[in-house]
Backbone as CSV, one residue per row, in Angstrom:
resi,resn,N_x,N_y,N_z,CA_x,CA_y,CA_z,C_x,C_y,C_z
1,MET,146.089,227.753,191.889,147.061,226.706,191.869,146.122,225.421,192.097
2,ALA,146.463,224.396,191.427,145.874,223.167,191.716,146.127,222.446,193.030
3,ARG,145.366,221.748,193.436,145.690,221.059,195.024,146.676,219.917,194.545
4,PRO,147.732,219.677,195.365,148.598,218.580,194.978,147.869,217.245,195.259
5,ARG,148.459,216.234,194.715,147.838,214.860,194.793,148.234,214.306,196.198
6,SER,147.416,213.663,196.897,147.675,213.099,198.261,148.357,211.669,198.037
7,LEU,149.503,211.685,198.346,150.400,210.277,198.228,150.833,209.995,199.504
8,ASP,150.045,209.022,200.174,150.376,208.683,201.545,151.780,207.674,201.648
9,ALA,152.184,207.451,202.974,153.378,206.840,203.045,153.120,205.331,202.586
10,ARG,151.987,204.779,202.651,151.791,203.217,202.104,151.994,203.311,200.926
11,LEU,151.381,204.186,200.040,151.584,204.184,198.632,152.959,204.367,198.198
12,VAL,153.570,205.197,198.724,155.175,205.426,198.397,156.024,204.185,198.693
13,GLU,155.726,203.529,199.783,156.439,202.351,200.083,156.057,201.262,198.973
14,HIS,154.897,201.236,198.730,154.482,200.207,197.795,155.039,200.556,196.453
15,ALA,155.162,201.878,195.976,155.737,202.080,194.672,157.321,201.769,194.768
16,ARG,157.996,201.982,195.991,159.296,201.525,196.156,159.514,200.062,195.865
17,ARG,158.727,199.186,196.352,158.788,197.865,196.228,158.443,197.542,194.820
18,LEU,157.519,198.172,194.188,157.141,197.927,192.789,158.380,198.208,191.848
19,ALA,159.197,199.239,192.102,160.136,199.813,191.323,161.227,198.857,191.352
20,ALA,161.522,198.165,192.553,162.675,197.231,192.857,162.179,196.045,192.102
21,GLN,161.024,195.664,191.940,160.611,194.200,191.368,160.119,194.459,190.014
22,ALA,160.223,195.716,189.344,159.654,195.962,188.217,160.178,194.899,187.172
23,GLN,159.023,194.379,186.433,159.395,193.336,185.359,159.171,194.046,183.873
24,SER,158.500,194.961,183.946,158.457,195.748,182.559,158.496,197.367,182.757
25,VAL,158.673,197.994,181.685,158.874,199.375,181.717,157.799,200.144,182.019
26,GLU,156.439,199.525,181.877,155.458,200.213,182.390,155.337,200.177,183.860
27,ASP,155.672,198.934,184.490,155.720,198.869,185.879,156.634,199.874,186.636
28,LEU,157.877,200.185,186.055,158.798,201.048,186.486,158.120,202.482,186.455
29,ARG,157.603,202.638,185.358,157.129,204.145,185.087,155.840,204.278,186.023
30,CYS,155.258,203.508,186.349,154.170,203.548,187.424,154.644,203.750,188.579
31,ALA,155.747,203.085,189.077,156.185,203.525,190.437,156.880,204.753,190.484
32,GLN,157.494,205.225,189.335,158.128,206.537,189.224,157.184,207.602,189.248
33,ALA,156.007,207.486,188.691,154.983,208.343,188.733,154.436,208.636,190.182
34,VAL,154.721,207.704,191.016,154.426,207.999,192.370,155.642,208.651,193.169
35,LEU,156.759,208.063,192.718,157.900,208.381,193.604,158.396,209.946,193.367
36,LEU,158.270,210.182,192.101,158.912,211.573,191.723,158.124,212.536,192.494
37,PRO,156.742,212.805,192.435,156.066,213.714,193.157,156.316,213.599,194.671
38,ALA,156.245,212.406,195.079,156.257,212.150,196.576,157.612,212.529,197.021
39,LEU,158.787,212.267,196.531,160.071,212.241,197.021,160.769,213.747,196.523
40,LEU,160.620,214.094,195.426,160.937,215.262,194.880,160.027,216.444,194.804
41,GLY,159.038,216.234,195.039,158.002,217.234,194.963,157.613,217.942,193.579
42,ALA,157.790,217.030,192.576,157.563,217.355,191.150,156.172,217.388,190.822
43,THR,155.776,218.222,190.095,154.367,218.498,189.549,154.094,217.250,188.593
44,LEU,152.808,217.392,188.186,152.384,216.448,187.211,153.115,216.674,185.784
45,GLU,153.261,217.908,185.506,153.886,218.157,183.991,155.296,217.761,184.156
46,GLN,155.957,218.080,185.304,157.528,217.773,185.459,157.612,216.207,185.528
47,THR,156.745,215.474,185.984,156.628,214.008,186.149,156.563,213.634,184.868
48,ALA,155.454,213.967,184.035,155.306,213.533,182.750,156.639,213.768,181.760
49,THR,157.175,214.950,181.944,158.452,215.185,181.144,159.433,214.269,181.502
50,ALA,159.767,213.895,182.740,160.814,212.943,183.044,160.435,211.682,182.666
51,LEU,159.113,211.256,182.572,158.826,209.815,182.125,158.712,209.855,180.737
52,GLY,158.513,210.857,180.071,158.328,211.093,178.558,156.837,210.447,178.328
53,VAL,155.857,210.865,179.071,154.535,210.595,178.679,153.723,211.868,179.026
54,GLY,152.383,211.816,178.551,151.500,212.840,178.774,151.148,213.196,180.222
55,ARG,150.628,214.210,180.592,150.367,214.607,181.899,149.331,213.778,182.433
56,ALA,148.110,213.227,181.627,147.148,212.470,181.928,147.460,211.181,182.339
57,THR,148.675,210.752,181.598,149.109,209.220,181.773,149.883,209.203,183.147
58,VAL,150.365,210.268,183.709,150.914,210.226,185.087,149.898,209.935,186.076
59,GLY,148.734,210.586,185.807,147.364,210.244,186.720,147.078,208.868,186.710
60,ARG,146.956,208.422,185.641,146.547,206.913,185.244,147.577,206.079,185.916
61,TYR,148.993,206.282,185.846,149.993,205.430,186.285,149.665,205.478,187.987
62,GLN,149.378,206.616,188.487,149.407,206.708,189.934,148.267,205.950,190.428
63,SER,146.960,206.035,189.641,145.891,205.205,189.903,145.974,203.666,189.854
64,LYS,146.883,203.302,188.890,147.191,201.998,188.793,147.928,201.453,189.906
65,VAL,148.929,202.128,190.473,149.686,201.807,191.685,148.725,201.748,192.767
66,ARG,147.985,202.798,192.950,146.965,202.828,194.028,146.108,201.607,194.075
67,ARG,145.629,201.400,192.786,144.624,200.182,192.585,145.349,198.806,193.096
68,ARG,146.591,198.726,192.693,147.153,197.524,192.932,147.580,197.423,194.542
69,LEU,147.724,198.420,195.220,147.874,198.479,196.512,146.598,197.979,197.287
70,THR,145.461,198.455,196.824,144.249,198.263,197.645,143.457,196.879,197.028
71,HIS,143.661,196.355,195.774,143.206,195.204,195.351,144.320,194.427,194.443
72,PRO,145.282,193.833,195.465,146.573,193.156,194.838,146.189,192.102,193.663
73,ALA,145.097,191.244,193.980,144.822,190.088,193.084,144.101,190.529,191.920
74,GLN,143.522,191.555,191.953,142.670,192.024,190.667,143.732,192.363,189.397
75,LEU,143.373,191.732,188.252,144.096,192.035,187.124,143.708,193.453,186.731
76,ASP,144.632,193.999,185.939,144.566,195.389,185.440,143.570,195.321,184.307
77,PRO,142.543,196.210,184.240,141.757,196.117,183.070,142.417,196.915,181.796
78,SER,142.018,196.261,180.624,142.893,196.614,179.390,141.973,197.734,178.814
79,TRP,142.732,198.459,177.962,142.087,199.551,177.309,141.252,198.977,175.981
80,GLY,141.565,197.947,175.348,140.811,197.337,174.325,139.451,196.588,174.788
81,GLY,138.908,196.192,173.664,137.712,195.305,173.846,136.471,195.971,173.296
82,ARG,135.435,195.341,173.310,134.244,196.010,172.837,133.167,196.265,173.989
83,ARG,133.503,197.534,174.410,132.748,198.205,175.599,131.390,198.500,175.418
84,ARG,130.981,198.636,174.230,129.595,198.657,173.973,128.735,197.486,173.269
85,ALA,129.193,196.443,173.427,128.767,195.170,172.597,127.296,194.869,173.052
86,ALA,126.263,194.692,172.216,125.081,194.463,172.530,124.877,193.128,173.005
87,MET,125.766,192.111,172.249,125.624,190.703,172.463,127.042,190.251,172.482
88,SER,127.238,189.035,173.206,128.578,188.394,173.363,128.956,187.805,171.977
89,ALA,130.191,187.505,171.824,130.625,186.799,170.513,129.800,185.447,170.401
90,GLN,129.539,184.715,171.408,128.844,183.513,171.303,127.439,183.669,170.960
91,GLU,126.806,184.556,171.397,125.379,185.128,171.359,125.361,185.412,169.894
92,GLU,126.163,186.197,169.315,126.307,186.677,167.851,126.310,185.434,166.813
93,ARG,127.079,184.383,167.080,127.258,183.304,166.425,126.005,182.447,166.491
94,ASP,125.545,182.256,167.660,124.070,181.595,167.832,123.034,182.426,166.956
95,PHE,122.847,183.809,166.932,122.144,184.636,166.232,122.303,184.307,164.645
96,LEU,123.590,184.269,164.142,123.747,184.099,162.757,123.605,182.630,162.288
97,GLU,123.412,181.771,163.187,123.624,180.196,162.715,122.404,179.864,161.709
98,PRO,120.998,180.233,161.999,120.016,180.067,160.904,120.345,180.689,159.449
99,TRP,120.873,181.979,159.636,121.072,182.588,158.459,122.168,182.025,157.713
100,ALA,123.281,181.462,158.525,124.287,180.881,157.814,123.769,179.662,157.172
101,GLN,122.926,179.002,157.682,122.552,177.713,157.150,121.815,177.758,155.887
102,SER,120.951,179.040,155.731,120.151,179.323,154.579,121.115,179.661,153.559
103,ALA,122.334,180.301,153.730,123.464,180.580,152.842,123.993,179.536,152.271
104,VAL,124.278,178.659,153.163,125.055,177.308,152.883,124.226,176.610,151.796
105,ASP,122.758,176.725,152.007,121.909,176.054,151.132,121.706,176.759,149.757
106,GLY,122.498,177.796,149.544,122.378,178.337,148.203,121.556,179.519,148.268
107,GLY,120.837,180.003,149.472,120.099,181.272,149.430,120.993,182.616,149.605
108,MET,120.283,183.597,149.255,121.013,184.897,149.281,120.589,185.441,150.718
109,LEU,121.771,186.164,151.425,121.348,186.929,152.646,120.944,188.254,152.342
110,ILE,119.834,188.583,152.685,119.446,190.048,152.487,119.411,190.875,153.682
111,VAL,120.005,191.917,153.889,120.321,192.682,155.104,119.092,193.114,155.680
112,GLY,118.027,193.337,155.130,116.846,193.949,155.740,116.257,193.149,156.515
113,PRO,115.969,191.690,156.151,115.358,190.773,157.252,116.343,190.589,158.475
114,LEU,117.508,190.587,158.111,118.410,190.184,159.075,118.449,191.384,160.218
115,ARG,118.458,192.714,159.672,118.505,193.809,160.302,117.092,193.929,161.251
116,ALA,116.057,193.275,160.923,114.702,193.506,161.499,114.807,192.495,162.520
117,ALA,115.298,191.022,162.292,115.360,190.133,163.387,116.437,190.455,164.452
118,LEU,117.714,191.135,164.012,118.590,191.628,165.014,117.750,192.757,165.887
119,ALA,117.069,193.585,165.406,116.519,194.686,166.154,115.309,194.165,167.163
120,GLN,114.755,193.087,166.651,113.730,192.425,167.560,114.492,191.848,168.749
121,ARG,115.468,190.996,168.447,116.293,190.383,169.324,116.973,191.225,170.480
122,LEU,117.397,192.479,170.098,117.951,193.557,170.808,117.006,194.521,171.563
123,GLY,115.719,194.457,170.959,114.637,195.492,171.693,114.724,196.736,171.315
124,HIS,115.396,197.287,170.281,115.605,198.581,169.917,116.044,198.575,168.418
125,PRO,115.856,199.561,167.722,116.323,199.627,166.292,117.689,199.814,166.178
126,VAL,118.330,199.209,164.959,119.646,199.146,164.709,119.872,199.723,163.545
127,ALA,120.995,200.296,163.337,121.424,200.896,161.853,121.970,199.738,161.006
128,HIS,122.022,200.090,159.743,122.538,199.012,158.909,123.884,198.625,159.020
129,SER,124.737,199.957,159.482,126.154,199.714,159.768,126.503,198.657,160.789
130,VAL,125.482,198.471,161.844,125.551,197.513,162.910,125.571,196.282,162.218
131,VAL,124.664,195.856,161.441,124.482,194.578,160.807,125.910,194.270,160.018
132,TYR,126.109,195.386,159.058,127.433,194.974,158.154,128.820,194.760,159.184
133,ARG,128.909,195.395,160.299,129.901,195.224,161.204,129.692,193.894,161.950
134,LEU,128.636,193.432,162.223,128.403,192.079,162.615,128.868,191.207,161.782
135,LEU,128.416,191.194,160.502,128.681,190.109,159.480,130.382,190.214,159.201
136,ALA,130.950,191.326,159.216,132.408,191.483,159.097,133.137,190.768,160.159
137,ARG,132.750,190.897,161.360,133.345,190.368,162.565,133.368,188.893,162.508
138,HIS,132.387,188.152,161.876,132.145,186.897,161.791,132.625,186.217,160.556
139,GLY,133.301,187.016,159.525,134.078,186.594,158.490,133.153,186.586,157.258
140,TRP,131.981,187.103,157.249,131.112,187.099,156.068,131.535,188.315,155.185
141,ARG,131.199,188.128,153.886,131.616,189.179,152.856,130.529,189.246,151.856
142,LYS,130.623,190.480,151.217,129.546,190.716,150.082,130.145,189.994,148.832
143,VAL,129.340,189.131,148.327,129.752,188.565,147.176,128.883,189.298,145.897
144,ALA,129.693,189.947,145.131,128.972,190.698,144.067,129.252,190.091,142.879
145,PRO,128.375,190.250,141.762,128.644,189.625,140.550,129.920,190.434,139.850
146,ASP,130.276,189.764,138.907,131.459,190.150,137.959,130.914,191.296,137.277
147,THR,131.880,192.095,136.618,131.527,193.290,135.986,131.194,192.808,134.436
148,ARG,131.582,191.767,134.106,131.381,191.241,132.648,131.002,189.684,132.664
149,HIS,130.227,189.274,131.690,129.836,187.811,131.635,131.199,187.088,131.552
150,PRO,131.236,185.855,132.088,132.496,184.928,131.923,132.613,184.373,130.354
151,LYS,131.440,184.422,129.674,131.634,183.861,128.384,131.682,184.849,127.290
152,SER,131.906,186.045,127.656,131.966,187.344,126.686,133.172,187.183,125.938
153,ASP,133.199,187.867,124.780,134.361,187.883,123.780,134.585,189.136,123.347
154,PRO,135.606,190.014,124.077,135.928,191.037,123.857,136.329,191.630,122.287
155,LEU,136.785,190.608,121.531,137.124,190.732,120.035,135.724,190.667,119.221
156,THR,135.108,189.813,119.581,133.766,189.764,118.979,132.945,191.101,119.176
157,GLN,132.822,191.469,120.386,132.185,192.799,120.834,132.858,194.145,119.870
158,GLU,134.095,194.231,119.896,134.669,195.150,119.165,134.276,195.248,117.557
159,GLN,134.505,193.976,116.951,134.019,193.825,115.634,132.573,194.216,115.429
160,TRP,131.765,193.840,116.405,130.369,194.303,116.289,130.306,195.882,116.167
161,LYS,130.970,196.334,117.232,130.819,197.947,117.177,131.256,198.476,116.078
162,LYS,132.251,198.060,115.443,132.811,198.508,114.128,131.966,198.500,112.737
163,ASN,131.452,197.043,112.844,130.623,196.864,111.695,129.043,196.990,111.898
164,SER,128.590,197.485,112.860,127.188,197.457,113.132,126.646,198.814,112.299
165,PRO,125.358,198.791,111.891,124.860,199.904,111.153,124.816,201.167,111.904
166,LEU,125.066,202.316,111.327,124.978,203.597,112.099,123.563,204.015,112.339
167,CYS,122.473,203.641,111.878,121.273,203.975,112.189,120.277,202.585,112.077
168,TRP,119.482,202.565,113.340,118.719,201.332,113.192,117.366,201.845,113.089
169,MET,116.656,201.041,112.190,115.087,201.373,112.075,114.516,199.980,111.960
170,PRO,113.180,200.011,112.434,112.437,198.821,112.639,112.337,198.525,111.123
171,SER,112.136,197.211,110.658,112.026,196.786,109.318,110.615,196.909,108.825
172,SER,109.517,197.232,109.738,108.292,197.270,109.358,107.989,198.851,108.607
173,LEU,108.738,199.730,109.052,108.614,201.036,108.456,109.334,201.328,107.141
174,PRO,108.691,201.969,106.131,109.249,202.210,104.877,110.431,202.968,104.965
175,GLN,111.383,202.870,104.368,112.755,203.574,104.343,112.466,204.862,103.536
176,ARG,112.814,206.045,104.148,112.522,207.390,103.482,113.928,207.491,102.643
177,SER,113.577,208.190,101.548,114.723,208.594,100.654,115.390,209.831,101.088
178,VAL,116.693,209.931,100.903,117.290,211.253,101.249,117.366,212.135,99.889
179,ALA,117.061,213.293,100.168,117.119,214.141,98.983,118.376,214.288,98.107
180,GLY,118.167,213.917,96.902,119.212,213.889,95.895,119.542,212.547,95.723
181,GLU,118.979,211.486,96.323,119.312,210.093,95.831,118.003,209.619,94.960
182,SER,118.354,208.838,94.287,117.330,208.223,93.312,117.054,206.780,94.002
183,ALA,115.839,206.463,93.930,115.504,205.129,94.296,115.651,203.984,93.537
């Protein structure tokens, strides 16, 4: 059997105050995650069932209450964000600035040299996908040519297909006669 979590009296009292002053459902659930095991002797599974969350979430809620007790002024860290960012958003903008200027002047952006420059700046090799995600984060997109010429005429193309000769031969070679035909 797993050892029970230690919930001291200070933590339980803090959870009671938190439950009384709860401004959101999450604050109330955090307080209940501490109070149910402490006052009723509920296990993590029973507490999770009562709160309608997973067993691991109960532990996270308890940790959040414990953290608020020890560090009340510290804000709760969020789950989102770029945890493995190599550069900040401003550094990325500064890095793309010269490339953006050449694109505005009518040049094409080729990913190979951009990838090499990024690898040199970071000090380690980077995959193509890193460059493409970097460009997407900053609103860049791939501009591909159209699948057809803007001045093409589909009607003329269809007429040419219908009226074109079946066999093309260079004009410098003599025509061979087919057996049974007279020249």
